[in-house]
C-alpha positions in Angstrom: -5.4 -4.9 -38.5 -2.2 -2.6 -39.5 0.2 -1.1 -37.0 -1.7 2.3 -38.4 -4.7 1.1 -37.1 -3.7 0.1 -33.8 -2.1 3.3 -33.5 -4.9 5.5 -34.3 -7.4 3.1 -32.0 -4.6 3.8 -29.1 -4.8 7.4 -29.8 -8.6 7.6 -29.9 -8.8 5.8 -26.7 -6.5 8.2 -25.1 -8.5 11.5 -26.5 -12.0 10.4 -25.8 -12.7 9.5 -29.3 -11.3 12.8 -30.6 -8.4 13.5 -33.0 -6.4 16.2 -34.8 -6.0 16.2 -38.1 -2.3 17.0 -37.7 -2.3 13.7 -35.9 -4.1 11.7 -38.6 -1.4 13.3 -41.2 1.3 11.9 -38.9 -0.1 8.5 -39.0 -0.2 8.7 -42.9 -3.6 9.0 -43.3 -4.5 11.6 -45.9 -7.2 14.1 -46.1 -9.0 12.0 -48.7 -9.2 9.1 -46.4 -10.7 11.7 -43.5 -13.0 12.9 -46.2 -14.4 9.8 -47.0 -14.9 9.0 -43.4 -16.8 11.7 -42.7 -19.2 11.3 -45.9 -20.1 7.7 -44.7 -20.7 9.3 -41.2 -18.4 7.2 -39.5 -16.5 10.4 -38.4 -17.5 13.8 -37.6 -15.5 16.8 -38.7 -15.9 18.9 -35.4 -13.6 21.8 -36.4 -11.5 22.7 -39.1 -8.7 21.1 -37.1 -10.2 18.3 -34.9 -12.6 15.1 -36.2 -14.1 12.6 -33.7 -15.5 8.9 -34.3 -18.0 10.2 -31.9 -21.2 10.9 -33.8 -23.3 12.1 -31.1 -23.4 14.8 -28.8 -20.2 15.3 -27.3 -19.6 15.0 -23.4 -17.5 17.4 -21.2 -14.5 15.3 -21.7 -14.9 15.1 -25.4 -15.5 18.9 -25.4 -12.3 19.4 -23.4 -10.3 17.2 -25.9 -11.6 19.1 -28.7 -10.7 22.6 -27.3 -7.1 21.4 -26.9 -6.6 19.4 -29.9 -7.5 22.2 -31.9 -5.6 24.8 -30.1 -2.5 22.5 -31.2 0.1 20.8 -29.4 1.1 23.9 -27.1 -2.0 24.1 -25.5 -3.7 23.3 -22.0 -7.0 23.5 -20.1 -6.6 26.4 -17.8 -8.6 28.8 -15.4 -11.4 27.6 -13.8 -11.7 24.5 -16.2 -8.5 23.3 -15.0 -9.6 23.8 -11.4 -12.5 21.7 -11.9 -10.6 18.5 -13.1 -8.3 19.0 -9.7 -11.9 18.8 -7.8 -13.0 22.2 -7.0 -16.7 22.1 -6.7 -19.2 24.9 -6.5 -17.4 27.0 -9.3 -18.8 25.2 -12.5 -19.1 26.6 -15.9 -20.3 25.6 -19.3 -17.1 27.1 -21.1 -14.2 25.5 -21.6 -10.9 27.6 -21.2 -7.8 27.0 -23.0 -4.3 28.4 -22.5 -1.8 28.5 -25.7 1.7 30.0 -25.6 1.5 31.4 -28.8 -0.8 34.1 -31.1 -4.4 32.7 -31.4 -4.0 31.9 -35.3 -6.8 29.5 -35.4 -10.6 29.6 -35.9 -12.6 30.3 -32.9 -14.9 27.3 -31.2 -18.2 27.6 -29.9 -18.3 27.3 -25.9 -14.3 27.4 -25.7 -12.3 30.6 -24.5 -8.9 30.7 -25.8 -5.9 32.8 -24.1 -2.7 33.3 -24.8 -0.3 33.3 -21.9 3.5 34.4 -21.9 4.2 32.8 -18.7 6.7 30.1 -18.6 4.5 27.3 -20.2 5.8 24.0 -18.9 6.0 25.4 -15.5 2.2 26.2 -15.7 1.4 22.5 -16.7 0.6 19.6 -14.5 3.2 16.4 -15.2 -0.1 14.5 -15.3 -0.5 12.1 -18.4 -3.3 12.4 -20.6 -5.5 15.5 -21.4 -3.0 18.6 -20.5 -4.1 20.6 -17.7 -2.6 23.7 -15.8 -1.7 23.2 -12.2 -4.4 24.1 -9.7 -2.6 27.0 -8.2 -1.8 29.1 -11.5 -5.1 28.1 -12.8 -6.7 29.7 -9.3 -4.5 32.7 -9.3 -4.6 33.8 -13.0 -8.3 33.5 -13.3 -8.5 35.3 -9.8 -6.0 37.9 -11.0 -7.3 38.9 -14.7 -10.7 37.3 -15.2 -12.6 37.8 -12.1 -14.0 41.1 -9.9 -12.0 41.3 -6.7 -14.8 39.5 -4.3 -15.1 36.5 -6.2 -11.7 36.1 -6.9 -10.6 36.2 -3.4 -13.5 33.6 -2.8 -12.3 31.4 -5.4 -8.8 31.4 -3.7 -10.4 30.6 -0.3 -12.3 27.8 -1.7 -9.0 25.9 -3.4 -7.3 26.1 0.3 -11.0 25.2 1.9 -11.5 22.1 -0.4 -8.0 20.9 0.1 -6.9 21.1 -3.6 -3.8 23.3 -2.3 -2.5 25.1 0.8 -2.3 28.9 1.5 1.4 28.4 1.4 1.6 26.9 -1.7 -0.5 29.8 -3.3 1.9 32.4 -2.0 4.7 30.6 -3.4 3.0 30.5 -6.6 2.4 34.4 -6.3 6.0 34.9 -6.7 6.5 32.7 -9.2 4.2 34.5 -11.5 5.5 37.7 -10.8 4.4 40.5 -12.1 0.7 39.2 -11.1 -2.3 41.5 -10.7 -3.7 42.0 -7.1 -0.4 40.1 -5.8 -0.3 42.0 -2.5 -4.0 41.7 -1.3 -3.9 38.4 -2.4 -1.1 37.5 -0.1 -3.0 39.4 2.7 -6.1 37.3 1.9 -4.0 33.8 1.9 -2.4 34.9 5.1 -6.0 34.9 6.6 -7.0 32.1 5.1 -4.2 30.2 6.8 -5.1 31.8 10.2 -1.8 33.6 10.6 -3.0 37.2 10.5 -6.6 37.7 11.6 -5.2 40.7 13.6 -4.2 42.5 10.3 -7.9 43.1 9.5 -8.4 44.1 12.9 -5.8 46.9 12.7 -7.4 48.0 9.5 -10.6 48.7 11.2 -8.2 51.4 13.3 -7.0 52.5 10.2 -10.6 53.0 8.9 -11.9 54.7 11.8 -8.9 57.3 11.8 -10.0 57.9 8.3 -13.6 58.3 8.7 -13.1 60.4 12.3 -14.7 57.4 14.5 -13.2 56.5 18.0 -11.1 53.6 17.5 -12.2 49.9 19.2 -11.1 48.3 22.1 -9.4 44.8 20.6 -9.4 41.4 22.2 -11.5 42.0 25.0 -12.2 39.1 27.1 -15.8 37.9 27.4 -17.9 34.5 28.5 -20.5 33.6 26.2 -24.0 32.1 27.3 -22.6 28.6 27.0 -19.6 29.6 29.5 -16.9 29.5 27.0 -14.3 32.3 27.1 -14.0 34.2 23.7 -11.8 37.3 22.7 -13.6 39.7 20.6 -12.4 41.3 17.4 -13.3 45.3 17.9 -15.6 46.5 20.7 -17.1 50.3 21.4 -18.4 51.3 24.3 -21.4 53.6 23.0 -22.6 57.1 24.5 -25.8 55.9 25.2 -24.8 52.9 27.1 -24.6 49.5 26.1 -21.4 47.9 23.8 -21.2 47.7 20.0 -19.3 44.2 19.1 -17.9 44.2 15.2 -16.9 40.5 14.2 -14.4 40.5 11.1 -14.5 37.3 9.3 -11.8 36.5 7.1 -12.7 34.6 3.7 -11.8 31.1 5.4 -15.1 31.8 7.2 -16.7 31.4 3.8 -16.4 27.5 4.4 -20.2 26.6 5.6 -19.3 24.8 8.9 -17.2 27.9 9.8 -19.9 30.2 8.9 -22.5 28.1 11.0 -19.8 28.3 13.8 -19.8 31.8 13.5 -23.3 32.4 13.7 -23.6 30.5 17.2 -20.5 32.3 18.6 -22.5 36.1 17.9 -25.8 34.6 19.0 -23.8 33.3 22.2 -21.7 36.3 22.7 -25.0 38.7 22.4 -26.9 40.2 25.4 -29.3 43.0 26.4 -26.2 45.3 26.7 -24.4 44.1 23.6 -25.2 44.4 20.1 -23.3 41.9 17.7 -22.8 42.9 14.2 -20.3 41.2 11.4 -18.4 42.1 8.3 -15.7 40.7 6.3 -12.0 41.7 5.8 -12.7 42.5 2.4 -15.2 45.3 3.7 -12.7 46.8 5.9 -10.2 46.9 3.1 -12.2 47.6 0.0 -15.6 48.8 1.4 -14.3 50.9 4.4 -16.7 53.9 3.9 -19.6 52.2 3.7 -18.9 49.9 6.5 -17.7 53.2 8.6 -21.3 54.9 7.7 -23.0 51.5 9.2 -20.8 51.8 12.9 -21.8 55.7 12.7 -25.7 54.9 12.4 -25.1 52.2 14.9 -23.9 54.8 17.6 -19.9 54.6 17.5 -19.0 57.9 18.6 -16.9 60.4 16.7 -13.4 61.7 17.4 -13.5 65.3 18.6 -12.8 67.9 15.9 -9.1 69.0 15.7 -8.6 72.5 16.6 -7.4 74.8 13.6 -3.9 75.9 13.6 -3.4 79.4 14.9 -6.3 79.2 17.0 -6.8 78.2 20.9 -4.2 78.8 23.2 -1.8 80.1 21.1 0.8 77.7 21.6 2.7 77.3 18.0 1.9 80.8 16.6 5.0 81.9 15.7 6.9 84.4 18.4 8.0 82.7 21.6 7.3 79.2 20.7 10.9 78.3 20.6 11.2 77.4 17.1 13.4 79.3 14.8 12.2 81.9 12.5 9.9 80.8 9.5 9.6 77.4 10.7 6.2 75.8 10.0 4.5 74.3 12.9 4.3 70.9 11.2 8.2 71.0 10.3 8.9 70.6 13.9 9.6 67.3 15.5 
């Protein structure tokens, strides 16, 4: 066996039986030799740029190698495809995502999505040997920022932390490294909730929502003892005009994890009583679907704030003369 054959065999072993024509040329294997091997059915031309010594159906690893070899030496697996290689489960896709750092001056490939990124390419790539793959943090963040609706985007970031592929702190650091990044501010708030460090932020947002919707603000962090005798601190409560109490429990994205979700159900069930109704919402709803949430709370009996008196009516205070304000000074300007 010649040195060229040894080198080719090693390359094919490393690349799951896939090889780019540029790599063959670098080894001194010309186009005629490739054509003869394809004609003899020893090799298969998978794309204009890639051939394989695998003659049957390609498996997932071979499809990934096909995708990056077709795109060229400055390419890597990105997005959900990269996250899956780092161990993310529950987000499987049939298509392969590839990032390149140059214009897409090559032919499309069935089952592969190519994207050009202008981010620092070497920063994005994981230092692992073998198949070029993006680090899990930029893979998840860039997909969430640009390729997913807001709710799945939040769920994906939460899943990468819940499945221990990274930490919320690392993701926040990467948000800064990837500036400018779409949705950076809501992502940071989400990750603070995932880390368990700012749950009260969503509760404060409920107060803002109530003010906008004209609802009485809730009492927060009331102490209660549940049916099992355990002391609990509740998120938001309203004393209803007709008697009884409405309790709203706010779940951050970290509550999407199955075990936490089950614990939340037990908590709500054990807090409920004939005079206490327990309902839930997500932090996402408080911030992005607040009008719908406010309407639901109003329907459940949350009282509304008294209507404000119109300026110039009522007791006559601030009506102009004798009010102690300078001539021509509008009431809203006095502080």
